[in-house]
Structure formats: C-alpha cells, structure tokens
N, C-alpha and C positions, 0 to 999 in steps of 0.2 A: 812651653818647651815643646809638648807635642805637637802642636800646631806649626811649631818653627821647622821643624823634623821633619813633618809632612810638605813642607815647601821646598825645603831645602833638598828633599828625594825626587819631587816635582821637575824643579828646576836642573838636575843635575841627570839625571833620568826618566827623561820624558816620556820612552815607549816602555820602560815597567809600569810607572803610574798607569800610562794608558792601557797595559795589557792587565793590570790588578783590576781596576773599573771594569773593564770587561767581563771579568772572569768571577767576580762579587755575587750581581744577579741571577745567573744560571745555576750559580753553587747553592742558592738560597730555593732558588724554583727547585731544584734538585731534590734537595733537601726534603721539602715540603711532598711532593711526589713519591720519594720513599717513603715518608713518614705514613702518607696516606694509601700506600701499596702497603704497609706492614699493619696497616690496621685491618685491611681487609681479608689481609692472610691471617692474620691472629683470630677475627672474627671464624673466619673457615675452620681454622684447626681446633678451637674452644668449643663450638656451638653443638657440635657432634648431630652428623646428620647422614643420612644415606645418599649415595652417588646414583645409584639406579634411574631412581624417579626424577632427580632434574634431566637425567641424559634425554628419557622418554620426553619431558619438557620440552627441552631443546629440539628435539626433533621434532614433534608438533607443533613450534614455534614457528618453522620453517615452513612446513604444511601448512599455517595459517597466514602468514605472511606471503603466500601463494594464491592465493587467493583474495588479498585485500590491496594486492599491489597490482595494477591494471595494465601493464605494459610487458612485452616480456623484456624488453630492454634492462625494466626494474629487475625481474628476477634475473637477468644474467648479473647485472652487478650486486644484488644480493648475495650470489655465489662469490663473483672475483672479493668482494669484500671479507666473506666470510674464509677465503683462501689466505688473503692479507691479513688479516688477526691471527690464523693459523701458524701461518710463517714468523708472522715477528714474535710468537709466544715461544715458537722451537727454535729459531737462533738468537734472537736477544734478549731473549729471558733465559737461557739455558743456562748461564754463570750464576744465576740468583737460585743458589741454594736452599737460602732462606725461605723460598716462595715458590715451595712447591705445588701447593694448591690452587694458586692464581695461576699458573702455567698450565696446569691438566688442566683446568677449569677454562681457559681461552682456547685451548687447542681441542680439546673434547666438544664441548659445546658449539663453538663454531663450525666443526666438520658436520657436526648432528643437526644444525643449520642447514647446512646447505644441502646435504643428502634430504633430508624434509623435503626440501625446495624441489629438488629434482626428482625423486620420487613420484610425486602427488604432478610434477609435470608430464613424467612418463608415461603416468597412469591416466592422463586427460588426452595423451595423445594415442593411447593405444587402444581403449575400450570408447573413445566418446566419437558419437557418430554425428554428420549435421543435421539437421532438420531439414524438411521436405521445405522448396523455395515458395512455396505458394499454399494456399488450402487448395483440398483435389474433389470433386465431385464423380461417380459414376459407381462401374460396377470392379471389380477389384477380384481377384484369383489367387488365393494364398493360402500358405501352410499354418497348420496349428501349433505353437511350442508351447504353449502353457495356458490353463482354465483356471480361472476363479469363479466361482459361484456365491451371488451377493442376493439370497432370500429376501435380508431385511428391505435392501432397496429396490427389489423386485425385477434385478437384472441381473446377466453374467460379465465378466470382463474375459476378455482373449486379449494373448500374447500372440499375433501371426507376423508372420514373414514372406513378404511380397518384394516385387519390383515396382519401383518409382515412376509410374509414367511418364516419356517422355525421355529418359535418361538412363531406363534399366539397371538405375541403382540399386544391389538388393538391400532392403531395410525394415526394422523390426520397429513394429506399430502395435499401439493399445488400444483398443476399442471397446466400448459397450454396448452389449445390446440386448433388448427385452425380454425378458423370462420367457414370453409367447415365443419370442422368433426361435429358441433352442432348440436344436437339432438332436432329438434322441440319440443317435448313434456316432454325435461328434466324441471325437478322444483328440489325443496330442498326437502330430502324425496326420491328420489327416488334413486333407486339400479341398479346399471348400470354397463357393464363390456367392457373394453377396454386393449389394449395391448400397455404398454408404455416400461418409464424409471424413475426410483426414484432415487435418490441420497441423500446423508446428507445435511443439509442446510451447505451454501460456510460459511467457516470461513474466516475474512480479508486476500484477498490476498496478502497486504503487510503490513507493519506495518502503521498503523494510514488512513489505509484504513477504509469503512466500515464494519462492524460485523453482516452480515445477522444472524450468527448461533446465536449470543446473543438475536435478537429479535426475531425469531424464538422459544428460548426454554422457552421466557416467552409467546410466541403466543401460547404454547403447539403444533408447529409442528417438525414433528419428520422428513420427507422426504420432496423434492420438487422434480419437474419432468418435463415429456412433456407424453401428448398425442402422440401417431405415428401410430391408426388407427380410423377410423368412431368409434363413441360410441355407443356399443348396449345396450340400455334400456331393463334392468329386469322387473323394476315393477316402473312403473311410480309414480311419489312422489305426498303425498297428501298438498302440501304447506304444510310443518311446520312453516317456515319463513316466517309468513304473511305481515310483513312490508318489509320484504326483496323483495319480489315478488310485491307490491306496489311500491317501491322503483324503482325498475328495469322498470315495465311499466310506470312509469312518466319517467325517463328517456330516455326510445325509441319515447314515444310521444313528448319530448322536441326535440330530434334528429332528429325527424320528420319535425317538424316544423321550425327550423332553420340547415341547413347544414352545415358541416365540421367543424371548431374548435369552430367556433360563438355557436353552440349548445352544443358542451363539454364545453364548460366555462359556458354555461345556467345551462349545467347540473351540472357542478359541486358546482355553487352559490345555485342550488335548494337541490339536493340529495347528495352531498359529492361525486358524480361518475366521476371521472376525467380520467374514459378508453375513452372518444373522443373528445380528446385535442388533436393534431398532436405535434408529436416530435419536428418541428423548433417553434412551438409557445409557447409550454410549455419551451422549451432553453430561447427564447428570454424574457418571462416571469420571468425566473430565472436571468438571467443578468441585467435586466433592476430593480430588486431588487421588483418586485412586485408578486411573488411567493406567498405570503402569502394572495392574494387575491384570489386563485385558491382553499385552501383549508380553508374549514370553521370553522370558528375559533370563535376568541374575535371580530372581526370587523363584521361578518358576522350575528352572534349572538345577538351582541347592536344593531343590524341595528334593526332586526325584534323586540325585545322585546321592545328596544326603542319605534320605531314607532309602535306596537301596545298599548304600556303603557301612552302615548302621544293621540291615538286616544280613547280609551277607558276615557281618564282621561276627554276632553273637551267633552264626546258624554254623560257622566254623569253627568258634570256639568248642562249639555241643561234641567235637571229636578229640579226645587227649592227644591222640595218635600223631593228627595234622598240626594242633595247636604245639607241641612239642617239638616239631621237626621243620615246620614251616612257619616264618614271619605271614601271621593271619593280614596285618595291615596291608600287603604286598598285595594277594590275593583279594580284599575286601575293594583297594582301591581300584584294583582290574577290573571287578564287578560294577562299582562306580561311574567307572571310565566308559565302560561297555555301555551302558545304561544313559549315560550323558549322551552320548554319539549317537545311539538311535532314536534317543528324545528328538536332538538337535535336525536327525535326518529326516525323522517322521513331521514333525513343526515345518517344514519347507525349508530349515537350513537358512534364514534370513540370516542378515548382518548382526544384529542384535543378537539372535540365539545363539551364532556362532563364535560373537566376543563373549558371550557368558560362560560357553561349553568350553572355551579355552582357557576361562579362567577356571574354572570349577579342573579342570586336567591339571593346572599349575599347583592348585591346591591340593590335589590329590597326588600328586608328584612331591608334595612337601610331606604331606602324613607316612608316603610310604618311606621317606628315606629318615622319619622322626625328626624332620625340621618343623617351622613352625607353620602352621597350616594357612595363615591371612598376615598378610604382609605388604608395606609397602613396595617392597623389593617384587614380590609376587602379582602385584597390581600394575607394575611398571613394566614389568615383562609382559603382560596380557595385553597392556595399551600397545606398548612396542607391535608386537605380532598383527595386532588391528590392524593400525595405521601402514603398516608396512605393506599390507594388503590391499585395504580397503583407505588409501588414507583422504579420501573424502570424507568419510564418514564424521571426521573431526568437527566439519562444519553443521553436523546433523544436533540434534536436541536428544534424540536417542542416546547414543555417543556421549555427548555430555551429561546428560541427566544419570545414567549408569554408574560412570565411573564416578562423579561429584559424590553420588551415594556411599560408595562405597570408600571412598575416601575419607568421608565424615564419620563411616563407622571404626575404620582400622584407626584414624588421629584420636576418636572419642576411648575407643578400647587401649588405646595405649597413653593416654591421658594419664598421669598420677592420680590426681583427685578420685577418677571416674574408676578405676583400678580398686581403687581402697575401698570407696564406697559400695562398688559393687562387686567385691570380692565374695568367695563362696564364707560363711561362717554357719557356726552351730545356734540356729535359732528355731521358734516357732514355724510351722507349715504358715501359717496366714502372713507372716512376717518376711519369708521368704518368698511367698504369692506379690507383695506390697512391694517389695523390693524390684522385682521382675517385672510386674509392670511400669516400675517409676521410671525404668531401664529404658522399657518399650515408650515411654513418652518421651524421654530427654534425647533418645535417638530422633524419635521423630521430628520433634520440633528442630532437631539441629539440621536433619535431614531437609526437612520442609524448610527452613532458611536458606540454605545451600541453592535449593531448587529453585526458589521465588524467583531471583534474578533470572535464571535457564528460562524459566515458562515465560519472563513477562518480555524478554526481548525477543523469543522466538516465536511466541503466542498471543504478545501484548493483556495477557489474563493470569491469575495463580489463585488458586483457592487459600482459603486461609486457614482452612480446620482441615486439612490434610493431614496433620500430623496426630491430628485426635481421630480423625476415622478411619487412619490408619491402624491404628493400637487395637481394631477389633477388626478391620476389616484381612491383614495381613495373618493373623492367626487363623480366623474362621477360613482362608483361602489356603494357608497350607496344610491346616490339620485337621479340616473339615472337607473343605469342597473338593481340591483336589485327590484327595483318598475316597472318596464317598464315588468322585465319577471313576475313578481306578477300578477299584471293587464293581461298580457297574458293569464297565464293562469287560472285565472277567467272567462273569456271574452269565454275562449274556454268551458265552462260550457254550454254555449248557441249557442256555435257555433261561434262567432265575435271575435276569436284572431287572425285573419290574421292580420290587421292591427295594430296591438299593437305588433305582434313578428318581423314585417319589421321593426319597429322603434325600438323594442330592438336588433335586426341582427346588426342595423347603430352603434347603440353604442356599441355593444360589440366591432364592427370593430374597432371604433375609440381606444375601451382600447388595443387593439389587436397591431393597429398601432401607437400607443403610445411606446406600450414596443417595437416594432422592431425599432423606430428612435432613441430610448434610447440605447437598445442593440448596435446599428450600431456605438454609438459616438466614438473616437478615446481615449483608456484608461477608457471605459465603466468596462470594468471587473478587477480587481487586481487577482492575482493569486498567489498562497507562498507554499513553502514547508511546510511538516508535520511542525506544532506546538507540542512543545512537552508539558506533562500533568501540568508544574509548572509554564510554560509562561501561560499558560491558567487561572491558578490557581490565577497567580496576577490582571488579568484583573477582573475575579471573586470578588476576596474579596477586589480591590478597588471601583470595581462596586457597590458592596451590601456598602459599607464603605460611599460612597456618596449621596446614595439614600435612606439608611435608618437614617443615624445622622442628625441631626439638626444644624443651625447656623454654624459658623467656623469650629467646630470640621469636618463637613463632606469634607473640603478641604485637611484633612491628606489623602484621600482616591485617590487624584492626585499621589502619591508618587507610588505606584504599578501599578496602572496604568501605567504611564511615562516609569517603567519599564519595565510595559507587551511590550509597544510601541516599546522601546529601544531595545528588546530580538526579538521582531517582524524584525527590521530592519536587524538586524545580523543573522537570518536565513538563511541559505545553506541546501540545497538538499544534499543528500548522492550522492555520485560517483557510486554507483553500485546498484540496487535493483534486488533480484530476487524473481518470485513467489515461491508459496508451494511445487507446484509440477515442479521446477525447468526448467520448458520449455517457459519462459516469464522471458527474462534477458533484462535490458535495461540499457544503460552509459546515464549519465547527464556530457555532457561537461560545464567543468566549465564557462567560461567567456561568452561566448553565449548563455547556458541556452538550449542547444540544446539535444531530446533525439535520443538518438540511441539504436535500437531496433536490438535482436537479430534475431526475427520472424516477418513477415510484420502478423497484427493478422487481422482479418475479424471480431472480437467481438469486439461491443462499450465497453461494460463493462470493458474489460482486456484493451484497451486503452485509456479510461476515466482514469480508474484506474492508468495507470503509467504516465497518464500526469499529475492526480493531486497530488500524491505521490512527482512527482518532480515540481510542481508549474513551469509549462512550457505550451502554448498556439501554441505553432509553430508547423506545423506539423513533425512528427519524420522522420529518415531516416532510413536506413535496416546500419548493422553491416558489411556486407561482403563490401557496398561502401564507407564505411568510411574511410577516407585517413591513411593509416599507418596498417591498417587491414588484416592479410596474412589469407586467408581461404583456406579450402577443404573439401570435404563433410562428415568430422567426427569432424573437430573442427576450430576456428577462434582464431587466437593469435593475441595480440595487444600490445603496451604498454602504460600506463598514467603515466605523471609525476603531482607529487600530492606532496606538501610540500617540493619542491627541491629533493628530490628522486624519480627514475622510479620504475615505479610496472609492474612486468610482468604479463598478465593475460593471462588464458586459456579457454576458453568458448566450450562446447561440443554442436555439432549442430543435429547429427543423434544418431542411434541407434544401428548400425553396430558395429559387433566385430574389434576389434584394435589390434592386437599383444602387450600382456603387458609387452614386454620389451621395446617396442616402446613407450608406453603409459606411461612407467615409468621413462623413458628419458626425455618425454617430461615433466614430474610434476615434475621432481627434477628443472628444469629452470624455473619454474613459481613461481612465490608468492603467485599468487590465482588462484586456477581450480574452476569452476563450472559446475556443468553437472546437467541433470533431470534424471539420471540414477545411478546407484550404480556403484561404482570405485574400484578398487580391494589395497589393503591395500599396495600394491605394490608403488602404486601410492601417492607421498606424496610431494608435496609443499612445500617451504620453510614458510608462513603463514596458508593460510587455505585452505582447501579442502572444497567446498558445494556443495555437493552428495547430492544422493534420502537420505542414511543413515540422514546425518546432516538436512536435509530439512521436514523429517519425523518426528522430532521431534520440530525442532522450527518454522516450519509454513514459510510464506517469510520473508525475510530479505532487511535489508536497508545496505550496506557497506560504510564504510567511510576509503578511502584508507591513508590519511593524516594521522587521526590520530590511522587508524588499529583498529576501533572497529565497533563492528557489531550488530545490532539493529535486533533483531526479532518479529514476532507477537506472539509468546508465553512467551515473557517477559511480556505481559498483561494481560495475562489468570489464569494462575495461576493455582488453582483448581474446578473452577467454570466449573458448568456442561458443559455446551453451547462449551467446547474446544475440539477440537480434531483434530488431525494433518488431512493435505488436503489427500482425499482419490484418485485424481484423477485430468485429464488437464482440467484446467480452464476454458479452451475454449469449454469445455463440460456442464459445470458450465452455465457457461454465454448463453448458448443456450438454458439451462433449465429453465433458472431464465427468 
C-alpha cells in the first residue's frame, strides 16, 4: 500500500516528489553537521578550561605560521582566511545561541592568528636590515656600540656602526678581535679604525642547522667578521652605555676574585656574561642538562625576586604599627619588583631575562592583589607580552624551553594526584624531606621529558640524566652558589670578601664536578638526526593539550606525543649532506652511523654542524680512507648501495682544470655528481648534479639516495628577508664567528 501511495504521489505531483527528494539529503547532512557541532560545544562547555592560555596559543600560531609559510602571498592568504572565518562565525552563527563557545572560539582564535602573523611581519619589516651584498676586506672606520669580553676564548666581541663601502648605507656589524689587539681606552661611543674582514651573516650550513642569518636579521646586524690589525682609537668614547660599562667592570672584578671557569660561572650568574666559561666546562654543563643555569632566566630572576620579597616581608613585619596600617605584601612585592628590574638591567636586559622578569612581575602583582601566585593565566599573559614585543623569540630554543618548563610545573602542581601526594601534612622531618626530594625528582623527570623534543629539534642532542643532575644542581645554585656570590660582592665593599669568594669557588667547583660526572656517564647524551617540522609540531600540540586542559580531556594529548616519539624512533639520517658552498661533503654510513668527510676540517663549527645533522658522536673518517673509494687529486668515486640499488657517486676534490671530454665521460657513469665549483653542461649524471650553480640557489642540501629526494636550506626560507645564498666558504665563516 505504501509503495502504491508513493507511486500515485509521483505520478500526480512530480514536482513535489522531486522537491522532497532534493530536500531529503541536505536535511540529513545538516543534521549530522549540527550533531557534530553540538558535540564540540558540549566538550567545550563541560571539560573546564581557561581561555587566556589558548588565546596566547592562537597568537603564537599566527607568528609561527609566518615563519613557516614561504611567500608573502601565503601570508596575505592566511590573514584573509582568518577574517573570513571570523565573519562567518559573527554573522552565520549569530543565531546559534546554543553554541556560544564555538562562536567565540572561532572569532577570537582566527583574529589572534591573523594578529600574530601581522605583528611578526611588521617586526621583520621594521627591525630587519639587509646583509651586505658581498664579503668586504679593507680598512674601516666605525663607532663602538657595545663591548663583550670573552677571556675564555681569548678574544673580544664588538658591535659597531659603520657605513657600507660603495653604498654609504649605515649598517651594524659584529666583529671579533684577539685579546692582544684590545685597546685600553676603548669604550662605548668611541670612534675606531681597523683593518678587517666583513661578510654577510651565515645562513644555515645544512638543512636543520642553526640559522644565524635569521637571528642577525632581527638583531639588525648586517655583517659579521674579524679584526685583523690592532685597533686605532680616533676618538675615545664617552661611555654612552653606562650600565654596560658597570656590568663589564663587575665581570672583571668577579674574574679577578675567582680564576678560571669558576669566575666565568659567577659572572654569568651576576651579569649574564658567559665569556669567561671554558669550552670544556660549557660542554659538560650542556651534556649534563645544566646549561640553563648559565643563562640568566627564570631560575635566577625568581631566586632574586623571591629572596627580596621574603626578606622585605619579614623585616617589615617587625614593625607592628606598619603591619597594622599597610598591606605588607604590597610593599614586599614592590621591593621584589625593584630587585627584579635592577637585576634584569644589570645582566644586560637580554630577551630571556626580560621574559623572566615580566613573569616575575606578574606573579608579584598577583601576590599583592591576593590572587593565585602562579597560574596558567599569568603564564599566558607573560608569554603574550613577550611575543607582542619580540615575536621572533617563539622560534628560539630559549623561549620554548623556559615556557615549556613552567607549563609542566603549573600543570603538575594543579594535578589532583600530585597535589594530594605532596600536600602538607603532620609527619616526621625525614619523611617531609623525602617527600620534597621526590617532588623535585618527579618535576625534574617531567621537565626533562618535555624539553627533550625541543633539545633534539634545535640541537640534535639531549641529555638523558638532566633530571637527576638538576635535583642536586638547582638547590646548590639557588641556595648556596648565588647567595655566596652575592654575599662576597657585598663584603667586597668593605674589603672583606676574600673568605666568601673562597667558599663560593668551592661551591661552583662542586657544580662543575657534578656536570662533568653526569656528562661522562655512558649514554649521558642522546643524538638524533634532523627532526622534521611535523614531528616537532606533534610534540608541541600534545604538550599544550596535556598542559592546558583539565581532567580526563587532557589525556588525549598523549596521542600526538606518542606519535611524535614513534616518529623520533623512526628517524633516519640522510645519506649525503653538502654545505652551501659545496666544499664540505659528508656521507653517513648506514648501519654504523659513521660520518665520512671529504675534507678534514679544522673548524669546530663545520664539524659540529655535520655531526649534529647526521646525529652521530663518533669521530669522523676521511673519504679517501674509506673502503671502496677511489680518489685522485681531482675527484673521488665510490658506490653506495641503498634500497637494494647501487648508486655511483662522483665528488670533486680540487679546482684544477679537467679536460671536458674526460669529465663528461665520468659524469655519464655516475648517478650523482657533487662539486664546489661550476661544472659544464656536458657533465650530465643520470640523476643529480649538485654543483655551484645548483647550490647557489638551494644552499646546503641533504640527499636521500634510497628515495631519491633532496632537502635544501632554501626549502625553509621562502621570501623572508634574511635568506640569501651562501657567498663563500663556510670555513671562512666559521673563523669569523
């Protein structure tokens, strides 16, 4: 009967039947869409979360997108898409009263993503300075802007202002000069003349390596180089940078009171000057996971501010009249704020220090108002302020590590099991001490796990025992080293600081000994090849989800984190890496992960880059000594088997003229030809010719023979102002750095 009725309806009213059929499928799709949106709305309304941190995440996402999107057209497209999403939510969802969370999230997040992209774009256009067009050699006249002494490296570093020869453009340059060429009367503001070498800031040597050109762009530096003659002072400086002069005098005083790396570490804790720390000690601190103690940041600023706050609060409480009439936390917070700002100015006002100072000031403001001292909202506010002023800091390891560590601390502190287990209770002193040590160990392990992907992404290495080392090193630095150094400086005012300096030296030696012991343990350092951006994004996404949500909803963040770790385990190094100038070529032998270099480089910069990108620690060997390699003064020929196929490789060694017919014949028998010079068109390998013509466009490359893929430095640069092809040998760049 039903079918007959339907047939009758179709025959009598064909238009109505067609209309009903057309309306049926969209109605179902709309129902499914409405159900999905309702599920998202229910999730947002029931899981409980703070909106402020996620708004800062959206702002940071826009900044990050600007760095990773290559062209200006894509930056504009991102902004247009963000505006479209906001308008859609504003007008098309205005009647959706049952979904206020989705509407607000779409409007706020899209506009903040656009704001982040525009802020960093404007910052780049405002402060970025183009690099010099080519290397410059000659005599220069310049004005001294800043001075940094590096006694451990037996050199000084100067920031100078001069005019670029040929164009007359005012530029800022950074030069190194030997300590023997130091001029005694040299100070900021001085006019000097010197003979030197200047070159454009070095781009990444290889894909995934450190991008100094980008850092120099945002610092306004157009060239780096070296001073090759004694400096002639044409006009003594008036000491324009008074704080810088006082900081340098204080560093010299500390170095005179404590010799060697102990004095360098004491100077780093007080003035932020790490030039006196020896290379071996600095490497041991990095391998032991204690390098954060050498850079003035959250730990140091918090220790100073916290000590002044508590001391001021206790001293003010001694006056009953004052305690009854004034809110003492307000006065104590003001004292701590003054101490924090003064410490920041004294230590050079570097971005990590300013970031820590801003966070400390927000904590003090919360204490003065009786609010929660440390929360995700305060951390998000501090991060937003820093990103608004220095948006480029988001791609730096310092910003990522410091905020990741604090996110872990706050998330653990707010976790119900942690709060219950470590809450105050009436128990014997040994149990309290054991509970406190276990808290330090748990937080140390959690922070180490959170920082490991960041360390592997930026430095290709991570310390495995850092959490254990920090259990001892952080209390040692906070409660012994820093108070002793501060007391020694105070006693020096009356000339009685020598005994305290002796004690401070012993404490610092204990810290150095701990770093050396941890760094020398088997497996203390884990190396990894270059991590892809998508793998790092998985870690960041999962970490933010774990840290910013509450309740069981945060556990979903384990999925991207687990995916990131699986990708990390599956990482394989490239088969061949070639520097942008073509002179540095290295093969990564598969099973043993052995680094085979074309040339024996005397530059630590070159060797460190090659080993980090390859993810190896063993000493490299020369290609000419590698089994199966045939070399003459002009070329090396070898065969590598990858993916079950033999790949014939030809690598140029010298720059002498080779008969073209001989070269063409050799190229035809090779799958891949690599050369640091331009090769003629007659050189036609079966797959790839990586010569000067190609490398001048791509920069350094990483080659995968099995999949026949090539990743270059240029792939990650796009239209950003700091990118330019490598102009000269990386060996020369390394010496200038």
